[in-house]
N, CA, C, O and the ligand as a Tripos MOL2 file, in Angstrom:
@<TRIPOS>MOLECULE
protein
  277   275    70     0     0
PROTEIN
NO_CHARGES

@<TRIPOS>ATOM
      1 N           2.9410    6.8830   14.1780 N.3       1 MET1
      2 CA          1.8140    6.0060   13.8320 C.3       1 MET1
      3 C           0.6830    6.8300   13.2260 C.2       1 MET1
      4 O           0.3230    7.8810   13.7560 O.2       1 MET1
      5 N           0.1400    6.3650   12.1440 N.am      2 LEU2
      6 CA         -0.9490    7.0760   11.4890 C.3       2 LEU2
      7 C          -2.2480    6.9180   12.2590 C.2       2 LEU2
      8 O          -2.4850    5.8800   12.8770 O.2       2 LEU2
      9 N          -3.0780    7.9300   12.2230 N.am      3 THR3
     10 CA         -4.4460    7.7600   12.7030 C.3       3 THR3
     11 C          -5.2660    7.2320   11.5230 C.2       3 THR3
     12 O          -4.8050    7.2410   10.3820 O.2       3 THR3
     13 N          -6.4780    6.7770   11.8110 N.am      4 CYS4
     14 CA         -7.3370    6.2900   10.7310 C.3       4 CYS4
     15 C          -7.6410    7.4210    9.7490 C.2       4 CYS4
     16 O          -7.7740    7.1990    8.5450 O.2       4 CYS4
     17 N          -7.7480    8.6280   10.2810 N.am      5 ASN5
     18 CA         -7.9950    9.7820    9.4270 C.3       5 ASN5
     19 C          -6.8550    9.9560    8.4280 C.2       5 ASN5
     20 O          -7.0780   10.1380    7.2320 O.2       5 ASN5
     21 N          -5.6280    9.8950    8.9460 N.am      6 ASP6
     22 CA         -4.4580   10.0240    8.0620 C.3       6 ASP6
     23 C          -4.4410    8.8850    7.0400 C.2       6 ASP6
     24 O          -4.1780    9.0920    5.8550 O.2       6 ASP6
     25 N          -4.7240    7.6970    7.5250 N.am      7 ALA7
     26 CA         -4.6580    6.5220    6.6580 C.3       7 ALA7
     27 C          -5.6530    6.6110    5.5100 C.2       7 ALA7
     28 O          -5.3300    6.2890    4.3670 O.2       7 ALA7
     29 N          -6.8730    7.0540    5.8290 N.am      8 THR8
     30 CA         -7.8690    7.1310    4.7620 C.3       8 THR8
     31 C          -7.5020    8.2210    3.7550 C.2       8 THR8
     32 O          -7.7660    8.0910    2.5600 O.2       8 THR8
     33 N          -6.8940    9.2890    4.2500 N.am      9 ARG9
     34 CA         -6.4800   10.3510    3.3280 C.3       9 ARG9
     35 C          -5.3610    9.8330    2.4150 C.2       9 ARG9
     36 O          -5.3510   10.0930    1.2120 O.2       9 ARG9
     37 N          -4.4310    9.1030    3.0130 N.am     10 LEU10
     38 CA         -3.3460    8.5350    2.2100 C.3      10 LEU10
     39 C          -3.8900    7.5380    1.1940 C.2      10 LEU10
     40 O          -3.4230    7.4710    0.0570 O.2      10 LEU10
     41 N          -4.8860    6.7650    1.6240 N.am     11 LEU11
     42 CA         -5.4820    5.7980    0.6990 C.3      11 LEU11
     43 C          -6.0820    6.5160   -0.5120 C.2      11 LEU11
     44 O          -5.9290    6.0760   -1.6510 O.2      11 LEU11
     45 N          -6.7590    7.6150   -0.2470 N.am     12 SER12
     46 CA         -7.3410    8.3830   -1.3520 C.3      12 SER12
     47 C          -6.2360    8.9140   -2.2540 C.2      12 SER12
     48 O          -6.3340    8.8460   -3.4800 O.2      12 SER12
     49 N          -5.1870    9.4410   -1.6390 N.am     13 ASP13
     50 CA         -4.0710    9.9630   -2.4310 C.3      13 ASP13
     51 C          -3.4050    8.8630   -3.2270 C.2      13 ASP13
     52 O          -2.9870    9.0760   -4.3650 O.2      13 ASP13
     53 N          -3.3050    7.6750   -2.6240 N.am     14 SER14
     54 CA         -2.5880    6.5860   -3.2840 C.3      14 SER14
     55 C          -3.2930    6.1520   -4.5560 C.2      14 SER14
     56 O          -2.6860    5.5250   -5.4240 O.2      14 SER14
     57 N          -4.5960    6.4880   -4.6730 N.am     15 GLN15
     58 CA         -5.3110    6.1450   -5.8990 C.3      15 GLN15
     59 C          -4.7060    6.8820   -7.0830 C.2      15 GLN15
     60 O          -4.8580    6.4640   -8.2300 O.2      15 GLN15
     61 N          -4.0280    7.9670   -6.7990 N.am     16 GLU16
     62 CA         -3.4310    8.7340   -7.8870 C.3      16 GLU16
     63 C          -1.9240    8.5330   -7.9550 C.2      16 GLU16
     64 O          -1.2160    9.2760   -8.6350 O.2      16 GLU16
     65 N          -1.4450    7.5190   -7.2410 N.am     17 ASP17
     66 CA         -0.0280    7.1580   -7.3160 C.3      17 ASP17
     67 C           0.9140    8.3120   -7.0080 C.2      17 ASP17
     68 O           1.9120    8.5120   -7.7000 O.2      17 ASP17
     69 N           0.5980    9.0530   -5.9850 N.am     18 ARG18
     70 CA          1.4970   10.1560   -5.6580 C.3      18 ARG18
     71 C           1.9790   10.0850   -4.2110 C.2      18 ARG18
     72 O           2.3650   11.1020   -3.6340 O.2      18 ARG18
     73 N           1.9600    8.9110   -3.6360 N.am     19 LEU19
     74 CA          2.4620    8.7640   -2.2770 C.3      19 LEU19
     75 C           3.9770    8.6290   -2.2800 C.2      19 LEU19
     76 O           4.5560    7.9810   -3.1510 O.2      19 LEU19
     77 N           4.6090    9.2550   -1.2860 N.am     20 SER20
     78 CA          6.0460    9.0540   -1.1140 C.3      20 SER20
     79 C           6.2630    7.6450   -0.5740 C.2      20 SER20
     80 O           5.3340    7.0080   -0.0760 O.2      20 SER20
     81 N           7.5020    7.1680   -0.6790 N.am     21 PHE21
     82 CA          7.8180    5.8370   -0.1690 C.3      21 PHE21
     83 C           7.5060    5.7560    1.3190 C.2      21 PHE21
     84 O           6.9430    4.7700    1.7940 O.2      21 PHE21
     85 N           7.8810    6.8060    2.0480 N.am     22 LYS22
     86 CA          7.6670    6.8270    3.4890 C.3      22 LYS22
     87 C           6.1740    6.7760    3.8180 C.2      22 LYS22
     88 O           5.7520    6.0520    4.7200 O.2      22 LYS22
     89 N           5.3910    7.5430    3.0850 N.am     23 ALA23
     90 CA          3.9490    7.5540    3.3210 C.3      23 ALA23
     91 C           3.3610    6.1830    3.0370 C.2      23 ALA23
     92 O           2.4910    5.7050    3.7650 O.2      23 ALA23
     93 N           3.8460    5.5550    1.9690 N.am     24 ARG24
     94 CA          3.3410    4.2430    1.6030 C.3      24 ARG24
     95 C           3.6490    3.2120    2.6840 C.2      24 ARG24
     96 O           2.8150    2.3640    3.0020 O.2      24 ARG24
     97 N           4.8530    3.2930    3.2460 N.am     25 MET25
     98 CA          5.2350    2.3510    4.3070 C.3      25 MET25
     99 C           4.3720    2.5630    5.5480 C.2      25 MET25
    100 O           3.9290    1.6000    6.1740 O.2      25 MET25
    101 N           4.1350    3.8340    5.9020 N.am     26 SER26
    102 CA          3.2940    4.1290    7.0610 C.3      26 SER26
    103 C           1.8910    3.5950    6.8410 C.2      26 SER26
    104 O           1.2780    3.0240    7.7430 O.2      26 SER26
    105 N           1.4000    3.7870    5.6470 N.am     27 LEU27
    106 CA          0.0570    3.3370    5.3110 C.3      27 LEU27
    107 C          -0.0270    1.8130    5.3750 C.2      27 LEU27
    108 O          -0.9770    1.2590    5.9290 O.2      27 LEU27
    109 N           0.9610    1.1490    4.8120 N.am     28 THR28
    110 CA          0.9680   -0.3140    4.8310 C.3      28 THR28
    111 C           0.9800   -0.8380    6.2600 C.2      28 THR28
    112 O           0.2800   -1.7960    6.5890 O.2      28 THR28
    113 N           1.7870   -0.1960    7.1070 N.am     29 ALA29
    114 CA          1.8560   -0.6100    8.5090 C.3      29 ALA29
    115 C           0.5030   -0.4290    9.1830 C.2      29 ALA29
    116 O           0.0690   -1.2850    9.9540 O.2      29 ALA29
    117 N          -0.1550    0.6680    8.8960 N.am     30 HIS30
    118 CA         -1.4630    0.9130    9.4900 C.3      30 HIS30
    119 C          -2.4860   -0.1190    9.0050 C.2      30 HIS30
    120 O          -3.2850   -0.6350    9.7870 O.2      30 HIS30
    121 N          -2.4460   -0.4020    7.7260 N.am     31 LEU31
    122 CA         -3.4270   -1.3360    7.1580 C.3      31 LEU31
    123 C          -3.2700   -2.7400    7.7400 C.2      31 LEU31
    124 O          -4.2380   -3.4910    7.8550 O.2      31 LEU31
    125 N          -2.0180   -3.0810    8.1100 N.am     32 MET32
    126 CA         -1.8100   -4.4200    8.6790 C.3      32 MET32
    127 C          -2.5030   -4.5560   10.0280 C.2      32 MET32
    128 O          -2.8530   -5.6590   10.4490 O.2      32 MET32
    129 N          -2.7020   -3.4060   10.7140 N.am     33 MET33
    130 CA         -3.2740   -3.4600   12.0560 C.3      33 MET33
    131 C          -4.7190   -3.0040   12.1170 C.2      33 MET33
    132 O          -5.3770   -3.1740   13.1430 O.2      33 MET33
    133 N          -5.2160   -2.4380   11.0560 N.am     34 CYS34
    134 CA         -6.5330   -1.7990   11.1140 C.3      34 CYS34
    135 C          -7.4550   -2.3390   10.0250 C.2      34 CYS34
    136 O          -7.3170   -1.9930    8.8520 O.2      34 CYS34
    137 N          -8.3850   -3.1810   10.4250 N.am     35 SER35
    138 CA         -9.2800   -3.7900    9.4330 C.3      35 SER35
    139 C         -10.2340   -2.7530    8.8530 C.2      35 SER35
    140 O         -10.6700   -2.8820    7.7090 O.2      35 SER35
    141 N         -10.5640   -1.7190    9.6390 N.am     36 GLY36
    142 CA        -11.4610   -0.6860    9.1360 C.3      36 GLY36
    143 C         -10.8800    0.0070    7.9250 C.2      36 GLY36
    144 O         -11.5700    0.2120    6.9270 O.2      36 GLY36
    145 N          -9.6060    0.3680    8.0110 N.am     37 CYS37
    146 CA         -8.9700    1.0590    6.8910 C.3      37 CYS37
    147 C          -8.6850    0.0950    5.7430 C.2      37 CYS37
    148 O          -8.6630    0.4960    4.5800 O.2      37 CYS37
    149 N          -8.4680   -1.1740    6.0730 N.am     38 ARG38
    150 CA         -8.3210   -2.1700    4.9920 C.3      38 ARG38
    151 C          -9.6000   -2.2300    4.1700 C.2      38 ARG38
    152 O          -9.5640   -2.2440    2.9400 O.2      38 ARG38
    153 N         -10.7290   -2.2640    4.8680 N.am     39 ASN39
    154 CA        -12.0210   -2.2880    4.1640 C.3      39 ASN39
    155 C         -12.2040   -1.0350    3.3190 C.2      39 ASN39
    156 O         -12.6600   -1.0970    2.1770 O.2      39 ASN39
    157 N         -11.8400    0.1010    3.9020 N.am     40 PHE40
    158 CA        -11.9770    1.3590    3.1690 C.3      40 PHE40
    159 C         -11.1360    1.2980    1.8930 C.2      40 PHE40
    160 O         -11.5830    1.7070    0.8210 O.2      40 PHE40
    161 N          -9.9270    0.7870    2.0250 N.am     41 GLY41
    162 CA         -9.0520    0.6930    0.8640 C.3      41 GLY41
    163 C          -9.6100   -0.2280   -0.2000 C.2      41 GLY41
    164 O          -9.4800    0.0350   -1.3960 O.2      41 GLY41
    165 N         -10.2370   -1.3150    0.2450 N.am     42 ARG42
    166 CA        -10.8270   -2.2610   -0.7130 C.3      42 ARG42
    167 C         -11.9680   -1.5950   -1.4660 C.2      42 ARG42
    168 O         -12.1060   -1.7510   -2.6790 O.2      42 ARG42
    169 N         -12.7780   -0.8560   -0.7320 N.am     43 HIS43
    170 CA        -13.8960   -0.1700   -1.3860 C.3      43 HIS43
    171 C         -13.4000    0.8680   -2.3790 C.2      43 HIS43
    172 O         -13.9550    1.0270   -3.4670 O.2      43 HIS43
    173 N         -12.3420    1.5760   -1.9840 N.am     44 LEU44
    174 CA        -11.7820    2.5740   -2.8930 C.3      44 LEU44
    175 C         -11.3470    1.9190   -4.1940 C.2      44 LEU44
    176 O         -11.5730    2.4410   -5.2860 O.2      44 LEU44
    177 N         -10.7160    0.7590   -4.0460 N.am     45 GLN45
    178 CA        -10.2300    0.0420   -5.2220 C.3      45 GLN45
    179 C         -11.3880   -0.3570   -6.1290 C.2      45 GLN45
    180 O         -11.3230   -0.2110   -7.3490 O.2      45 GLN45
    181 N         -12.4450   -0.8610   -5.5090 N.am     46 ILE46
    182 CA        -13.6220   -1.2670   -6.2940 C.3      46 ILE46
    183 C         -14.2170   -0.0590   -7.0150 C.2      46 ILE46
    184 O         -14.5620   -0.1260   -8.1950 O.2      46 ILE46
    185 N         -14.3290    1.0520   -6.2730 N.am     47 LEU47
    186 CA        -14.8750    2.2700   -6.8790 C.3      47 LEU47
    187 C         -14.0050    2.7320   -8.0400 C.2      47 LEU47
    188 O         -14.5010    3.1680   -9.0800 O.2      47 LEU47
    189 N         -12.6980    2.6260   -7.8350 N.am     48 ARG48
    190 CA        -11.7710    3.0850   -8.8560 C.3      48 ARG48
    191 C         -11.9220    2.2570  -10.1280 C.2      48 ARG48
    192 O         -11.9380    2.7880  -11.2380 O.2      48 ARG48
    193 N         -12.0320    0.9230   -9.9350 N.am     49 GLU49
    194 CA        -12.1790    0.0530  -11.1030 C.3      49 GLU49
    195 C         -13.5220    0.2950  -11.7860 C.2      49 GLU49
    196 O         -13.6190    0.2720  -13.0130 O.2      49 GLU49
    197 N         -14.5500    0.5250  -10.9820 N.am     50 ALA50
    198 CA        -15.8660    0.8080  -11.5600 C.3      50 ALA50
    199 C         -15.8190    2.1100  -12.3500 C.2      50 ALA50
    200 O         -16.3770    2.2050  -13.4430 O.2      50 ALA50
    201 N         -15.1530    3.1060  -11.7910 N.am     51 ALA51
    202 CA        -15.0500    4.4060  -12.4730 C.3      51 ALA51
    203 C         -14.2880    4.2490  -13.7820 C.2      51 ALA51
    204 O         -14.6280    4.8570  -14.7970 O.2      51 ALA51
    205 N         -13.2390    3.4140  -13.7340 N.am     52 ARG52
    206 CA        -12.4370    3.2220  -14.9450 C.3      52 ARG52
    207 C         -13.2590    2.5030  -16.0220 C.2      52 ARG52
    208 O         -13.2130    2.8590  -17.2000 O.2      52 ARG52
    209 N         -14.0040    1.4950  -15.5930 N.am     53 ALA53
    210 CA        -14.8390    0.7480  -16.5360 C.3      53 ALA53
    211 C         -15.9040    1.6650  -17.1180 C.2      53 ALA53
    212 O         -16.2170    1.6030  -18.3070 O.2      53 ALA53
    213 N         -16.4510    2.5140  -16.2600 N.am     54 PHE54
    214 CA        -17.4640    3.4460  -16.7220 C.3      54 PHE54
    215 C         -16.8550    4.4150  -17.7420 C.2      54 PHE54
    216 O         -17.4500    4.6830  -18.7860 O.2      54 PHE54
    217 N         -15.6750    4.9310  -17.4310 N.am     55 ALA55
    218 CA        -15.0070    5.8680  -18.3360 C.3      55 ALA55
    219 C         -14.7010    5.1910  -19.6680 C.2      55 ALA55
    220 O         -14.8500    5.8000  -20.7270 O.2      55 ALA55
    221 N         -14.2780    3.9410  -19.6130 N.am     56 ALA56
    222 CA        -13.9840    3.2100  -20.8450 C.3      56 ALA56
    223 C         -15.2550    3.0460  -21.6660 C.2      56 ALA56
    224 O         -15.2430    3.1810  -22.8900 O.2      56 ALA56
    225 N         -16.3580    2.7490  -20.9670 N.am     57 GLY57
    226 CA        -17.6300    2.6160  -21.6530 C.3      57 GLY57
    227 C         -18.0450    3.9190  -22.3030 C.2      57 GLY57
    228 O         -18.5760    3.9300  -23.4140 O.2      57 GLY57
    229 N         -17.8020    5.0160  -21.6080 N.am     58 GLU58
    230 CA        -18.1330    6.3240  -22.1610 C.3      58 GLU58
    231 C         -17.3480    6.5820  -23.4460 C.2      58 GLU58
    232 O         -17.8770    7.1280  -24.4140 O.2      58 GLU58
    233 N         -16.0810    6.1800  -23.4360 N.am     59 ASP59
    234 CA        -15.2380    6.4030  -24.6110 C.3      59 ASP59
    235 C         -15.7600    5.6540  -25.8290 C.2      59 ASP59
    236 O         -15.6390    6.1100  -26.9660 O.2      59 ASP59
    237 N         -16.3490    4.4810  -25.5550 N.am     60 GLU60
    238 CA        -16.8310    3.6830  -26.6720 C.3      60 GLU60
    239 C         -18.0740    4.2880  -27.3140 C.2      60 GLU60
    240 O         -18.3830    4.0280  -28.4770 O.2      60 GLU60
    241 N         -18.7710    5.0930  -26.5400 N.am     61 ARG61
    242 CA        -19.9170    5.7770  -27.1210 C.3      61 ARG61
    243 C         -19.4390    7.0300  -27.8650 C.2      61 ARG61
    244 O         -18.2430    7.2200  -28.0830 O.2      61 ARG61
    245 N         -20.3670    7.8480  -28.2360 N.am     62 THR62
    246 CA        -19.9910    9.0240  -29.0230 C.3      62 THR62
    247 C         -19.1690   10.0240  -28.2220 C.2      62 THR62
    248 O         -18.3440   10.7490  -28.7790 O.2      62 THR62
    249 N         -19.4050   10.0620  -26.8780 N.am     63 GLY63
    250 CA        -18.6920   11.0220  -26.0580 C.3      63 GLY63
    251 C         -19.3860   12.3740  -26.0420 C.2      63 GLY63
    252 O         -18.9290   13.3030  -25.3770 O.2      63 GLY63
    253 N         -20.4520   12.4810  -26.7460 N.am     64 GLU64
    254 CA        -21.1430   13.7710  -26.8200 C.3      64 GLU64
    255 C         -22.0100   14.0410  -25.6040 C.2      64 GLU64
    256 O         -22.4320   15.1720  -25.3620 O.2      64 GLU64
    257 N         -22.2770   12.9510  -24.8200 N.am     65 GLU65
    258 CA        -23.1220   13.1270  -23.6540 C.3      65 GLU65
    259 C         -22.4380   13.9030  -22.5440 C.2      65 GLU65
    260 O         -23.1060   14.4970  -21.6980 O.2      65 GLU65
    261 N         -21.1240   13.9030  -22.5380 N.am     66 GLN66
    262 CA        -20.3810   14.5520  -21.4720 C.3      66 GLN66
    263 C         -20.0180   15.9930  -21.8050 C.2      66 GLN66
    264 O         -19.0340   16.5120  -21.2790 O.2      66 GLN66
    265 N         -20.7820   16.6430  -22.6560 N.am     67 GLY67
    266 CA        -20.4690   18.0170  -23.0400 C.3      67 GLY67
    267 C         -20.8180   19.0160  -21.9530 C.2      67 GLY67
    268 O         -20.9720   18.6420  -20.7910 O.2      67 GLY67
    269 N         -20.9380   20.2330  -22.3050 N.am     68 GLN68
    270 CA        -21.2590   21.2860  -21.3540 C.3      68 GLN68
    271 C         -22.6760   21.1000  -20.8320 C.2      68 GLN68
    272 O         -23.5540   20.6460  -21.5660 O.2      68 GLN68
    273 N         -22.9010   21.4450  -19.5890 N.am     69 PRO69
    274 CA        -24.2420   21.3170  -19.0170 C.3      69 PRO69
    275 C         -25.2270   22.3110  -19.6360 C.2      69 PRO69
    276 O         -26.4000   22.3320  -19.2620 O.2      69 PRO69
    277 ZN         -7.3240    2.7310   10.4910 Zn       70 ZN70
@<TRIPOS>BOND
     1     1     2 1
     2     2     3 1
     3     3     4 2
     4     3     5 am
     5     5     6 1
     6     6     7 1
     7     7     8 2
     8     7     9 am
     9     9    10 1
    10    10    11 1
    11    11    12 2
    12    11    13 am
    13    13    14 1
    14    14    15 1
    15    15    16 2
    16    15    17 am
    17    17    18 1
    18    18    19 1
    19    19    20 2
    20    19    21 am
    21    21    22 1
    22    22    23 1
    23    23    24 2
    24    23    25 am
    25    25    26 1
    26    26    27 1
    27    27    28 2
    28    27    29 am
    29    29    30 1
    30    30    31 1
    31    31    32 2
    32    31    33 am
    33    33    34 1
    34    34    35 1
    35    35    36 2
    36    35    37 am
    37    37    38 1
    38    38    39 1
    39    39    40 2
    40    39    41 am
    41    41    42 1
    42    42    43 1
    43    43    44 2
    44    43    45 am
    45    45    46 1
    46    46    47 1
    47    47    48 2
    48    47    49 am
    49    49    50 1
    50    50    51 1
    51    51    52 2
    52    51    53 am
    53    53    54 1
    54    54    55 1
    55    55    56 2
    56    55    57 am
    57    57    58 1
    58    58    59 1
    59    59    60 2
    60    59    61 am
    61    61    62 1
    62    62    63 1
    63    63    64 2
    64    63    65 am
    65    65    66 1
    66    66    67 1
    67    67    68 2
    68    67    69 am
    69    69    70 1
    70    70    71 1
    71    71    72 2
    72    71    73 am
    73    73    74 1
    74    74    75 1
    75    75    76 2
    76    75    77 am
    77    77    78 1
    78    78    79 1
    79    79    80 2
    80    79    81 am
    81    81    82 1
    82    82    83 1
    83    83    84 2
    84    83    85 am
    85    85    86 1
    86    86    87 1
    87    87    88 2
    88    87    89 am
    89    89    90 1
    90    90    91 1
    91    91    92 2
    92    91    93 am
    93    93    94 1
    94    94    95 1
    95    95    96 2
    96    95    97 am
    97    97    98 1
    98    98    99 1
    99    99   100 2
   100    99   101 am
   101   101   102 1
   102   102   103 1
   103   103   104 2
   104   103   105 am
   105   105   106 1
   106   106   107 1
   107   107   108 2
   108   107   109 am
   109   109   110 1
   110   110   111 1
   111   111   112 2
   112   111   113 am
   113   113   114 1
   114   114   115 1
   115   115   116 2
   116   115   117 am
   117   117   118 1
   118   118   119 1
   119   119   120 2
   120   119   121 am
   121   121   122 1
   122   122   123 1
   123   123   124 2
   124   123   125 am
   125   125   126 1
   126   126   127 1
   127   127   128 2
   128   127   129 am
   129   129   130 1
   130   130   131 1
   131   131   132 2
   132   131   133 am
   133   133   134 1
   134   134   135 1
   135   135   136 2
   136   135   137 am
   137   137   138 1
   138   138   139 1
   139   139   140 2
   140   139   141 am
   141   141   142 1
   142   142   143 1
   143   143   144 2
   144   143   145 am
   145   145   146 1
   146   146   147 1
   147   147   148 2
   148   147   149 am
   149   149   150 1
   150   150   151 1
   151   151   152 2
   152   151   153 am
   153   153   154 1
   154   154   155 1
   155   155   156 2
   156   155   157 am
   157   157   158 1
   158   158   159 1
   159   159   160 2
   160   159   161 am
   161   161   162 1
   162   162   163 1
   163   163   164 2
   164   163   165 am
   165   165   166 1
   166   166   167 1
   167   167   168 2
   168   167   169 am
   169   169   170 1
   170   170   171 1
   171   171   172 2
   172   171   173 am
   173   173   174 1
   174   174   175 1
   175   175   176 2
   176   175   177 am
   177   177   178 1
   178   178   179 1
   179   179   180 2
   180   179   181 am
   181   181   182 1
   182   182   183 1
   183   183   184 2
   184   183   185 am
   185   185   186 1
   186   186   187 1
   187   187   188 2
   188   187   189 am
   189   189   190 1
   190   190   191 1
   191   191   192 2
   192   191   193 am
   193   193   194 1
   194   194   195 1
   195   195   196 2
   196   195   197 am
   197   197   198 1
   198   198   199 1
   199   199   200 2
   200   199   201 am
   201   201   202 1
   202   202   203 1
   203   203   204 2
   204   203   205 am
   205   205   206 1
   206   206   207 1
   207   207   208 2
   208   207   209 am
   209   209   210 1
   210   210   211 1
   211   211   212 2
   212   211   213 am
   213   213   214 1
   214   214   215 1
   215   215   216 2
   216   215   217 am
   217   217   218 1
   218   218   219 1
   219   219   220 2
   220   219   221 am
   221   221   222 1
   222   222   223 1
   223   223   224 2
   224   223   225 am
   225   225   226 1
   226   226   227 1
   227   227   228 2
   228   227   229 am
   229   229   230 1
   230   230   231 1
   231   231   232 2
   232   231   233 am
   233   233   234 1
   234   234   235 1
   235   235   236 2
   236   235   237 am
   237   237   238 1
   238   238   239 1
   239   239   240 2
   240   239   241 am
   241   241   242 1
   242   242   243 1
   243   243   244 2
   244   243   245 am
   245   245   246 1
   246   246   247 1
   247   247   248 2
   248   247   249 am
   249   249   250 1
   250   250   251 1
   251   251   252 2
   252   251   253 am
   253   253   254 1
   254   254   255 1
   255   255   256 2
   256   255   257 am
   257   257   258 1
   258   258   259 1
   259   259   260 2
   260   259   261 am
   261   261   262 1
   262   262   263 1
   263   263   264 2
   264   263   265 am
   265   265   266 1
   266   266   267 1
   267   267   268 2
   268   267   269 am
   269   269   270 1
   270   270   271 1
   271   271   272 2
   272   271   273 am
   273   273   274 1
   274   274   275 1
   275   275   276 2
@<TRIPOS>SUBSTRUCTURE
     1 MET1         2 RESIDUE 1 A MET
     2 LEU2         6 RESIDUE 1 A LEU
     3 THR3        10 RESIDUE 1 A THR
     4 CYS4        14 RESIDUE 1 A CYS
     5 ASN5        18 RESIDUE 1 A ASN
     6 ASP6        22 RESIDUE 1 A ASP
     7 ALA7        26 RESIDUE 1 A ALA
     8 THR8        30 RESIDUE 1 A THR
     9 ARG9        34 RESIDUE 1 A ARG
    10 LEU10       38 RESIDUE 1 A LEU
    11 LEU11       42 RESIDUE 1 A LEU
    12 SER12       46 RESIDUE 1 A SER
    13 ASP13       50 RESIDUE 1 A ASP
    14 SER14       54 RESIDUE 1 A SER
    15 GLN15       58 RESIDUE 1 A GLN
    16 GLU16       62 RESIDUE 1 A GLU
    17 ASP17       66 RESIDUE 1 A ASP
    18 ARG18       70 RESIDUE 1 A ARG
    19 LEU19       74 RESIDUE 1 A LEU
    20 SER20       78 RESIDUE 1 A SER
    21 PHE21       82 RESIDUE 1 A PHE
    22 LYS22       86 RESIDUE 1 A LYS
    23 ALA23       90 RESIDUE 1 A ALA
    24 ARG24       94 RESIDUE 1 A ARG
    25 MET25       98 RESIDUE 1 A MET
    26 SER26      102 RESIDUE 1 A SER
    27 LEU27      106 RESIDUE 1 A LEU
    28 THR28      110 RESIDUE 1 A THR
    29 ALA29      114 RESIDUE 1 A ALA
    30 HIS30      118 RESIDUE 1 A HIS
    31 LEU31      122 RESIDUE 1 A LEU
    32 MET32      126 RESIDUE 1 A MET
    33 MET33      130 RESIDUE 1 A MET
    34 CYS34      134 RESIDUE 1 A CYS
    35 SER35      138 RESIDUE 1 A SER
    36 GLY36      142 RESIDUE 1 A GLY
    37 CYS37      146 RESIDUE 1 A CYS
    38 ARG38      150 RESIDUE 1 A ARG
    39 ASN39      154 RESIDUE 1 A ASN
    40 PHE40      158 RESIDUE 1 A PHE
    41 GLY41      162 RESIDUE 1 A GLY
    42 ARG42      166 RESIDUE 1 A ARG
    43 HIS43      170 RESIDUE 1 A HIS
    44 LEU44      174 RESIDUE 1 A LEU
    45 GLN45      178 RESIDUE 1 A GLN
    46 ILE46      182 RESIDUE 1 A ILE
    47 LEU47      186 RESIDUE 1 A LEU
    48 ARG48      190 RESIDUE 1 A ARG
    49 GLU49      194 RESIDUE 1 A GLU
    50 ALA50      198 RESIDUE 1 A ALA
    51 ALA51      202 RESIDUE 1 A ALA
    52 ARG52      206 RESIDUE 1 A ARG
    53 ALA53      210 RESIDUE 1 A ALA
    54 PHE54      214 RESIDUE 1 A PHE
    55 ALA55      218 RESIDUE 1 A ALA
    56 ALA56      222 RESIDUE 1 A ALA
    57 GLY57      226 RESIDUE 1 A GLY
    58 GLU58      230 RESIDUE 1 A GLU
    59 ASP59      234 RESIDUE 1 A ASP
    60 GLU60      238 RESIDUE 1 A GLU
    61 ARG61      242 RESIDUE 1 A ARG
    62 THR62      246 RESIDUE 1 A THR
    63 GLY63      250 RESIDUE 1 A GLY
    64 GLU64      254 RESIDUE 1 A GLU
    65 GLU65      258 RESIDUE 1 A GLU
    66 GLN66      262 RESIDUE 1 A GLN
    67 GLY67      266 RESIDUE 1 A GLY
    68 GLN68      270 RESIDUE 1 A GLN
    69 PRO69      274 RESIDUE 1 A PRO
    70 ZN70       277 GROUP 0 **** ****
């Protein structure tokens, strides 16, 4: 059984689609029983979509703002 710590780490990893099948099943089982980690996963998803939208917006601009500091 995963701890919440393990689950949140897996959730972060899953954002990059690199979870093994076994890890994914463990995570899914944990999420079914743990509303705290479900919420965390939802927030991660929102952040991910926001980051993607932001990145897309950046691409539409000149892209020169993201140069060297
Ligand atoms: Zn949990």
